[in-house]
C-alpha positions in Angstrom: -7.3 -8.1 11.8 -7.7 -5.9 8.8 -10.3 -6.0 6.5 -9.4 -5.8 2.8 -11.6 -2.8 2.3 -9.4 -0.9 4.6 -6.4 -1.5 2.5 -8.3 -0.5 -0.7 -9.1 2.8 0.8 -6.0 3.5 2.9 -4.1 6.7 2.3 -1.5 6.5 5.0 0.3 3.3 6.1 2.8 3.8 9.0 5.7 1.4 9.6 6.4 -0.1 13.2 9.3 -2.4 14.0 8.2 -5.8 14.7 10.6 -6.1 17.4 9.0 -3.3 19.4 5.6 -4.6 20.4 5.6 -1.6 23.0 5.1 0.7 20.0 2.2 -1.4 18.3 -0.7 0.2 20.0 0.8 3.7 20.0 1.4 3.4 16.2 -2.2 2.0 15.8 -3.3 5.1 17.6 -1.2 7.6 15.4 -4.0 8.3 13.1 -2.7 6.1 10.2 -5.2 4.3 8.3 -3.0 1.1 8.7 0.1 0.1 10.5 2.7 -2.1 8.7 4.1 -4.7 11.3 7.8 -4.8 9.9 9.5 -8.1 10.0 12.1 -7.0 7.4 14.3 -4.1 7.3 13.5 -2.4 10.8 14.4 -6.0 12.5 17.9 -7.2 13.2 18.6 -10.7 12.1 19.1 -11.8 15.9 15.8 -10.4 16.8 13.6 -12.1 13.9 12.3 -14.8 16.0 11.2 -12.6 18.7 9.7 -10.2 16.3 7.7 -12.7 14.5 6.1 -13.8 17.9 5.4 -10.4 18.9 3.5 -9.7 15.6 1.6 -13.0 16.0 0.5 -12.2 19.4 -0.5 -9.0 18.4 -2.8 -10.3 15.5 -4.0 -13.3 17.6 -5.3 -10.7 20.1 -7.4 -9.0 17.5 -4.8 -6.2 16.6 -4.8 -4.9 12.9 -2.1 -4.2 10.5 -0.2 -5.4 7.4 2.8 -7.7 8.1 5.9 -6.9 6.0 7.4 -10.2 6.0 11.0 -11.0 4.8 11.6 -11.6 1.1 11.5 -15.0 -0.6 14.8 -16.8 -0.6 15.9 -15.4 2.9 16.4 -17.5 5.9 13.1 -16.1 7.7 10.6 -16.2 4.8 8.9 -19.6 5.3 8.6 -19.0 9.1 7.0 -15.7 8.5 4.5 -17.0 6.1 3.8 -20.1 8.5 3.2 -17.6 11.4 0.7 -15.5 9.6 -1.0 -18.5 8.1 -1.3 -19.8 11.6 -2.9 -16.7 13.0 -5.4 -16.8 10.1 -6.3 -20.1 10.6 -7.0 -19.7 14.3 -8.8 -16.2 13.8 -10.6 -17.3 10.6 -9.4 -14.1 8.8 -5.9 -13.1 8.1 -3.8 -9.9 8.0 -2.6 -8.5 4.7 0.9 -9.3 4.0 3.5 -7.0 2.3 5.9 -9.0 0.2 9.3 -7.3 -0.2 11.3 -7.7 -3.6 8.3 -8.8 -5.4 9.3 -9.6 -8.9 8.2 -13.3 -9.8 4.6 -13.8 -10.3 5.1 -17.6 -9.1 6.6 -16.6 -5.9 3.5 -14.2 -5.5 1.1 -17.1 -6.1 2.8 -19.5 -3.8 2.4 -16.9 -1.1 -1.2 -16.5 -1.6 -1.7 -20.4 -1.5 0.2 -20.5 1.6 -1.8 -17.8 3.3 -4.9 -19.6 2.4 -8.7 -18.3 1.6 -9.1 -14.6 1.7 -5.3 -13.7 1.5 -4.4 -10.2 0.6 -1.3 -9.4 -0.6 0.6 -5.9 -1.2 3.8 -6.7 -3.5 6.4 -4.3 -2.9 8.0 -3.5 -6.2 11.5 -2.3 -5.6 13.7 -3.9 -8.3 14.3 -3.5 -12.0 12.9 -6.9 -12.8 9.9 -6.1 -10.4 9.1 -3.1 -12.5 9.7 -5.1 -15.9 7.1 -7.7 -14.6 4.8 -5.7 -12.5 1.8 -6.3 -14.6 2.3 -10.1 -14.0 2.9 -9.6 -10.5 -0.1 -7.3 -10.0 -2.5 -9.7 -11.9 -2.0 -12.6 -9.5 -5.3 -13.4 -7.6 -5.0 -12.1 -4.0 -3.0 -9.0 -5.0 -4.9 -5.9 -3.6 -2.6 -3.1 -4.5 1.1 -2.9 -5.0 3.7 -0.7 -3.1 6.6 1.1 -4.6 10.0 0.7 -2.9 11.7 3.8 -4.1 14.8 3.4 -1.8 15.8 -0.1 -2.7 15.2 0.3 -6.2 17.2 3.6 -6.3 19.9 1.7 -4.8 19.7 -1.0 -7.4 19.8 1.6 -10.0 22.5 3.6 -8.6 20.5 6.7 -8.4 19.5 9.3 -5.6 15.9 8.4 -4.3 15.2 12.0 -4.0 15.6 12.5 -7.7 11.9 12.3 -8.9 12.8 12.5 -12.5 15.0 9.5 -12.3 12.2 7.3 -10.9 9.3 8.9 -12.9 9.3 6.1 -15.4 9.2 3.3 -12.6 6.4 5.1 -10.9 4.3 5.5 -14.0 4.9 1.9 -15.0 3.6 0.6 -11.8 0.6 2.9 -11.9 -0.1 1.5 -15.2 0.5 -2.0 -14.3 -1.8 -1.8 -11.2 -4.6 -0.4 -13.7 -3.9 -3.0 -16.3 -4.0 -5.8 -13.7 -7.4 -4.5 -12.3 -6.0 -3.8 -8.9 -6.2 -0.6 -6.7 -3.6 2.1 -7.4 -0.3 1.8 -5.9 0.9 3.0 -2.6 4.0 5.5 -2.6 7.3 4.8 -1.0 8.6 6.4 2.0 10.2 9.9 2.5 13.4 9.4 4.6 13.7 12.9 5.8 11.4 12.7 8.8 11.8 16.3 9.6 11.3 17.9 6.3 7.8 18.5 5.8 8.2 20.7 2.7 10.0 17.7 1.0 7.2 15.4 2.4 4.6 17.3 0.8 6.4 17.7 -2.4 6.8 14.0 -2.6 3.3 13.4 -1.9 2.3 15.9 -4.7 4.5 14.4 -7.6 3.1 10.8 -6.5 -0.5 11.8 -6.5 0.0 13.4 -10.0 1.0 10.3 -11.5 -1.8 8.3 -10.0 -0.6 7.0 -6.4 -3.4 7.2 -4.0 -1.6 6.4 -0.7 2.0 6.6 0.8 4.1 4.8 3.4 5.1 6.6 6.6 8.2 6.0 8.7 7.2 8.3 11.7 4.0 9.4 13.3 4.7 13.1 12.4 4.2 12.2 8.9 0.7 10.6 9.1 -1.3 13.9 9.0 0.3 15.8 6.4 0.3 12.7 4.1 -3.3 12.0 5.0 -4.3 15.6 4.0 -2.2 15.6 0.8 -3.9 12.5 -0.3 -7.3 13.4 0.6 -9.7 15.0 -2.1 -10.3 18.8 -1.5 -13.8 20.0 -0.6 -14.3 21.1 -4.3 -13.2 17.8 -5.7 -15.7 16.0 -3.6 -18.4 18.4 -4.5 -17.8 17.9 -8.2 -17.6 14.1 -7.9 -21.1 14.1 -6.2 -22.4 16.2 -8.7 -21.1 14.1 -11.4 -22.4 10.7 -10.0 -25.9 12.3 -9.4 -25.9 13.8 -12.9 -25.1 10.3 -14.4 -27.8 8.4 -12.3 -30.1 8.0 -15.4 -27.3 6.1 -17.3 -25.9 7.1 -20.6 -24.2 10.3 -21.4 -25.1 13.3 -19.7 -23.9 16.8 -18.9 -22.7 18.5 -15.8 -21.3 22.0 -15.3 -21.5 22.4 -19.2 -19.3 19.3 -19.8 -20.1 15.8 -21.2 -20.2 13.1 -18.5 -19.6 9.4 -19.7 -18.3 6.4 -17.9 -14.6 7.4 -17.8 -15.5 10.8 -16.0 -17.9 8.8 -13.5 -15.3 6.3 -12.8 -12.9 9.2 -11.9 -15.6 10.8 -9.6 -16.3 7.5 -7.8 -12.6 7.2 -7.3 -12.4 10.6 -5.7 -15.4 9.5 -3.5 -13.6 6.4 -2.6 -10.5 8.3 -1.6 -12.7 10.6 0.5 -14.1 7.6 2.3 -17.3 7.6 0.6 -16.9 5.0 -1.7 
């Protein structure tokens, strides 16, 4: 099972098809902070039942990861939720759940209730309505941090998912929604060009500049570049330690000739959290 603190600090989330249990252990060993056991897009309709059983077996055996279930309203949603809830009941703790097409706060609340105590949900915001209602969705108790579904949203809007400017508003809206709701910063969507590291790193830099602190990966080769891109530099970590130390007495202080108050300290602590020191 996966502790919520791991999800909060994660920088890399690697997808693995739920219908390929032979890849679960390999994905878990690929270096990503978390694997996403996918029951949705990566699984053909004919393989949904087998994938659900394979993921349940992995979790029941102590394997970790997030489960991306099928969206509300699909033929597989109820059984996906029941399967994760059943494993949780046996193990005493559950796997985080990624909810596709998250756009209705009541649906998110129903999912949290069905999963039971300690539920941790990552709503995948990938529709126009989801962006419009992102604050409400993120504010549902049990939501840990949202994810950004750039590919699906682009399809709905009729734009190219590679066009960063076209999606800048949506990304910024999700970052603001997460912070307004008091949950962790969002997880950036995938870069589908698995062999284009230059594009991958540019996507990471853009997302990081807007306030994202993690990214979804679709191939093990993307994990290390993404992890490095979203990790604070040595200089940033040194600065953050200095700020925290300078503020230890409380109130306003000065560090490196600049005023240090609570917002600056919060930023420093955020950097240390991203560095795994929070």
